[in-house]
C-alpha positions as CSV (number, residue, x, y, z in Angstrom):
1,M,125.5,27.2,45.1
2,P,122.4,26.0,43.9
3,Q,119.5,28.2,42.6
4,P,116.1,27.9,43.7
5,P,113.6,26.4,41.3
6,R,112.2,29.2,39.1
7,Q,108.6,30.0,39.7
8,R,105.7,29.6,36.8
9,P,103.5,32.8,36.8
10,C,100.2,32.3,37.6
11,P,97.2,33.2,34.8
12,C,95.1,34.6,37.1
13,G,97.9,37.4,37.8
14,S,100.9,37.8,39.0
15,L,102.1,36.5,42.7
16,R,102.4,39.7,44.1
17,G,98.9,40.1,44.7
18,E,98.0,42.3,41.4
19,A,94.9,41.7,40.1
20,A,94.5,39.1,37.2
21,E,92.0,39.4,34.4
22,W,90.1,36.5,33.6
23,Q,90.0,35.5,30.3
24,I,86.6,34.1,28.8
25,P,86.9,32.7,25.5
26,A,84.6,33.6,23.0
27,Y,82.6,30.1,22.4
28,A,81.8,30.1,26.3
29,E,80.4,33.4,26.8
30,A,76.7,32.6,25.6
31,R,77.3,28.8,28.5
32,F,78.1,31.4,31.2
33,S,76.0,34.6,30.6
34,S,73.8,34.8,33.8
35,A,71.2,37.1,31.0
36,R,68.4,34.9,30.3
37,P,67.7,35.1,26.4
38,A,64.1,37.8,26.1
39,R,60.9,36.1,25.1
40,R,59.7,36.3,22.1
41,P,56.4,38.9,21.4
42,R,53.7,36.1,21.6
43,D,52.0,36.1,17.9
44,T,47.7,37.6,18.5
45,R,47.3,37.0,15.1
46,T,44.5,34.4,14.0
47,V,45.0,31.2,12.9
48,R,43.1,29.9,9.7
49,V,42.1,26.6,9.5
50,P,41.4,25.9,5.7
51,H,39.7,22.9,6.3
52,R,36.0,23.4,6.5
53,R,35.1,20.7,8.9
54,A,37.6,21.7,11.1
55,R,36.5,24.9,11.3
56,W,32.8,23.3,12.5
57,L,34.6,20.9,14.6
58,G,36.5,24.1,16.2
59,L,33.0,26.0,16.5
60,A,31.6,22.5,18.0
61,L,33.7,22.8,20.7
62,A,33.6,26.3,21.6
63,S,29.9,26.4,21.7
64,S,30.4,22.8,23.9
65,F,32.7,25.1,26.5
66,A,30.4,27.9,26.9
67,L,27.5,25.9,27.8
68,S,29.1,23.7,30.1
69,G,30.1,27.3,31.8
70,C,27.2,28.3,32.2
71,S,25.8,26.9,35.3
72,S,24.9,28.5,38.7
73,P,26.4,28.4,41.8
74,G,24.3,25.5,43.2
75,G,24.5,23.2,39.9
76,E,21.3,24.7,38.6
77,P,21.3,24.3,34.4
78,V,21.1,27.7,33.0
79,S,18.8,28.3,30.1
80,V,20.6,29.6,27.1
81,T,19.0,30.9,24.4
82,T,20.8,30.8,20.4
83,P,20.8,33.1,18.0
84,Y,19.2,30.1,15.6
85,A,16.4,31.0,13.3
86,Q,13.1,29.9,13.7
87,V,12.7,26.4,12.1
88,T,9.2,25.7,9.7
89,P,8.4,22.6,8.8
90,S,9.1,21.8,5.5
91,T,6.9,19.3,3.2
92,A,7.4,15.8,3.0
93,P,8.9,14.3,-0.4
94,S,6.6,12.5,-2.7
95,G,6.9,9.6,-1.8
96,E,6.3,10.0,1.8
97,R,3.2,11.6,1.7
98,P,-0.1,9.8,3.2
99,S,-2.2,8.8,0.9
100,A,-5.5,10.2,0.0
101,P,-8.7,7.9,2.0
102,A,-9.8,5.0,-0.8
103,T,-12.7,6.2,-2.3
104,R,-15.6,3.3,-1.8
105,K,-15.8,1.4,-5.0
106,P,-19.8,1.3,-6.5
107,A,-21.4,-1.1,-6.2
108,P,-22.1,-3.9,-9.1
109,N,-25.3,-3.6,-10.8
110,D,-25.6,-5.9,-13.2
111,L,-29.4,-4.5,-14.2
112,K,-28.6,-0.4,-14.1
113,K,-29.8,0.2,-17.7
114,G,-32.7,-1.7,-17.4
115,R,-31.8,-5.5,-19.5
116,T,-28.7,-7.6,-19.9
117,T,-27.8,-10.9,-21.6
118,R,-25.4,-14.1,-20.3
119,S,-24.3,-16.7,-21.8
120,L,-23.8,-20.3,-20.4
121,K,-22.6,-23.6,-20.5
122,T,-22.9,-27.3,-19.2
123,G,-21.6,-29.5,-21.3
124,P,-22.6,-29.9,-24.4
125,V,-25.2,-27.2,-23.6
126,K,-24.9,-23.7,-24.6
127,V,-27.7,-21.6,-23.1
128,K,-28.5,-17.9,-23.8
129,V,-30.7,-15.9,-21.2
130,K,-31.6,-12.5,-21.2
131,Y,-33.0,-10.5,-17.8
132,S,-35.6,-7.3,-18.4
133,L,-37.1,-5.3,-15.8
134,R,-39.9,-3.7,-16.2
135,N,-39.5,-0.3,-13.8
136,R,-35.5,0.5,-14.0
137,V,-34.0,0.5,-10.3
138,Q,-33.8,3.9,-10.0
139,E,-37.5,4.0,-10.4
140,W,-38.3,1.3,-7.7
141,S,-40.1,2.2,-4.7
142,P,-40.0,0.9,-1.3
143,G,-42.8,-1.5,-0.4
144,A,-43.3,-2.1,-4.2
145,A,-43.0,-5.8,-6.1
146,Q,-40.8,-5.5,-9.3
147,P,-41.6,-7.5,-12.8
148,M,-38.5,-8.9,-14.5
149,T,-38.7,-11.2,-17.7
150,V,-36.6,-14.1,-18.2
151,T,-35.9,-15.7,-21.5
152,L,-34.1,-18.6,-22.6
153,T,-32.9,-21.0,-25.3
154,A,-30.6,-23.6,-25.5
155,R,-28.4,-25.6,-28.2
156,S,-26.8,-28.7,-28.1
157,T,-22.4,-28.4,-29.3
158,R,-23.0,-32.5,-30.0
159,R,-23.1,-33.8,-33.1
160,T,-22.5,-37.6,-32.1
161,V,-24.0,-40.0,-29.3
162,K,-22.5,-43.7,-29.6
163,G,-20.9,-42.8,-33.2
164,Q,-23.8,-42.1,-34.2
165,W,-24.7,-38.8,-36.1
166,V,-27.3,-36.3,-34.2
167,A,-28.8,-33.8,-36.1
168,G,-30.6,-31.5,-33.3
169,Q,-31.0,-32.8,-30.2
170,K,-33.3,-31.9,-28.0
171,I,-33.5,-29.5,-25.0
172,Y,-36.2,-29.3,-22.2
173,L,-36.0,-27.0,-19.0
174,S,-37.5,-29.0,-16.4
175,R,-37.4,-25.8,-13.2
176,V,-36.2,-22.8,-13.1
177,T,-35.4,-22.1,-9.3
178,A,-34.3,-18.2,-8.5
179,H,-32.8,-17.5,-4.8
180,L,-33.3,-14.1,-3.0
181,E,-30.8,-12.4,-0.9
182,I,-31.6,-8.7,0.8
183,S,-28.8,-6.5,2.2
184,D,-28.2,-3.3,3.4
185,A,-25.1,-0.9,4.6
186,T,-24.1,-3.4,7.4
187,G,-24.5,-6.5,5.8
188,H,-27.5,-9.2,5.1
189,L,-30.7,-8.4,5.9
190,D,-33.2,-11.2,4.9
191,S,-34.0,-14.2,2.8
192,P,-37.3,-14.1,1.3
193,S,-39.0,-17.3,-0.2
194,P,-37.2,-18.0,-3.2
195,L,-39.1,-18.2,-7.2
196,V,-39.9,-21.4,-8.5
197,D,-41.7,-21.8,-12.1
198,R,-42.1,-25.8,-12.9
199,A,-42.2,-27.0,-16.2
200,D,-46.1,-28.6,-16.1
201,V,-45.1,-30.5,-19.4
202,S,-43.3,-33.8,-19.5
203,P,-40.4,-33.7,-19.5
204,G,-40.4,-30.2,-19.8
205,F,-40.3,-26.9,-21.7
206,L,-38.9,-27.2,-24.9
207,V,-35.9,-24.7,-25.3
208,T,-33.8,-26.1,-28.3
209,S,-33.1,-23.2,-30.5
210,P,-35.1,-21.3,-32.3
211,T,-38.1,-22.3,-29.5
212,Y,-37.1,-20.1,-26.6
213,Y,-38.3,-19.8,-22.7
214,D,-40.1,-16.9,-21.1
215,Q,-41.1,-16.0,-18.0
216,V,-41.9,-13.4,-15.8
217,F,-40.9,-13.0,-11.9
218,T,-42.6,-10.9,-9.6
219,L,-39.4,-9.7,-7.0
220,P,-41.0,-9.0,-3.5
221,P,-40.9,-5.4,-2.7
222,L,-37.6,-4.1,-1.1
223,P,-37.4,-2.8,3.1
224,A,-37.1,1.1,2.8
225,R,-33.1,0.7,4.0
226,A,-32.3,-2.1,1.8
227,T,-29.7,-1.4,-0.7
228,E,-28.5,-4.2,-2.6
229,L,-30.5,-7.4,-4.1
230,T,-29.1,-10.5,-4.8
231,I,-30.4,-13.3,-7.1
232,D,-28.9,-17.0,-7.6
233,F,-31.1,-18.7,-10.7
234,R,-30.8,-22.2,-11.2
235,Y,-31.7,-23.6,-14.1
236,E,-32.5,-27.6,-14.6
237,I,-32.0,-28.7,-18.2
238,L,-32.4,-32.5,-19.8
239,L,-31.7,-33.8,-23.1
240,L,-33.3,-35.8,-24.9
241,Q,-31.1,-39.5,-26.0
242,P,-31.8,-39.8,-29.5
243,L,-32.5,-43.7,-30.6
244,S,-33.6,-44.8,-27.2
245,S,-36.6,-46.7,-26.0
246,P,-38.0,-45.7,-24.1
247,R,-37.2,-42.4,-24.2
248,D,-33.7,-41.3,-22.2
249,Y,-33.0,-37.7,-20.5
250,E,-29.4,-36.4,-19.3
251,K,-29.6,-33.4,-16.6
252,R,-27.8,-30.4,-17.5
253,T,-27.4,-27.6,-14.5
254,A,-26.6,-24.4,-15.3
255,T,-26.3,-20.9,-12.4
256,D,-26.5,-17.4,-12.9
257,T,-26.0,-14.6,-10.4
258,L,-27.8,-11.4,-11.1
259,V,-26.6,-8.7,-8.2
260,I,-29.1,-5.3,-8.2
261,S,-27.8,-2.2,-6.7
262,R,-30.6,0.7,-5.4
263,P,-29.3,4.4,-5.5
C-alpha cells in the first residue's frame, strides 16, 4: 500500500502551527536594522586658516555680509561707523614735492662796476673798446643826464695785400652811432634819438694802435620808472689799401651792445 509523500519541515516553524524562530544572518543585521545610526556631534572648534591672504579674504567676506545686512526695512542705507583709526596725511616723497617758485634772475648790468672792456673783430681788424661811467649806476638820480666815455683802438691782422708785405695798415674810425632803448618792469618804454659822432676830418679819426679814439657821450635823463637802458653801438671803420693811387679804403663795421640796469 503506497505511503503519502513525506512533508519537509518549514524553516519558519513546524506544520503544527508552532511559532518559528526567524534567524537573521549576522552580515544582514545592519542592513535590515530599522534603528538609524547616531549622529556625530558637530565640531564647534575654530578652523585655522594657515595662509595670511586667506585670512584677509575671510574677513573681507564677513564684513561685506555684515554691511549688506545693515539696511532699513524701506531699503534706505544705514550708515555704519568702522572702528578704524583716523588717517593722517603722509608726507609726499622727496621726488614728488612741488618745486619752489623760481627766483627771478637779476637783470644784466654790464656797467655794474662803472667800467668794462670789450674785444671786437670785423674782418682783419681787431678792435678794443673801453666804456666807463663818471657816476656809477647806483648813484644815478631820475631826470639827470649821465656822461659815459668811449675809448677805442684797433689793429690789423693782415700781413700781405695782393702778395705784398704790409707793415702796419692804417685804420680810421669814420663814425660812431649809439642807439638807445629804455625799458621798465612791463617792457619797452621809450627810444630816444641816437647819439652820433661823425669824424670831421677825412677819411676819419686815426685809431691804429697805439693811437686811440676817445669821446664822451651824454646819456639822456631816464624816467623814474625806468629800470633798464640798452645801448647798441655801431663803429664804422676804414682801412687804407696800400700801394693804391689815389687812395682806396676798405670799409668794415663792428657792433657792440651794453645793458645798464638800475637797482
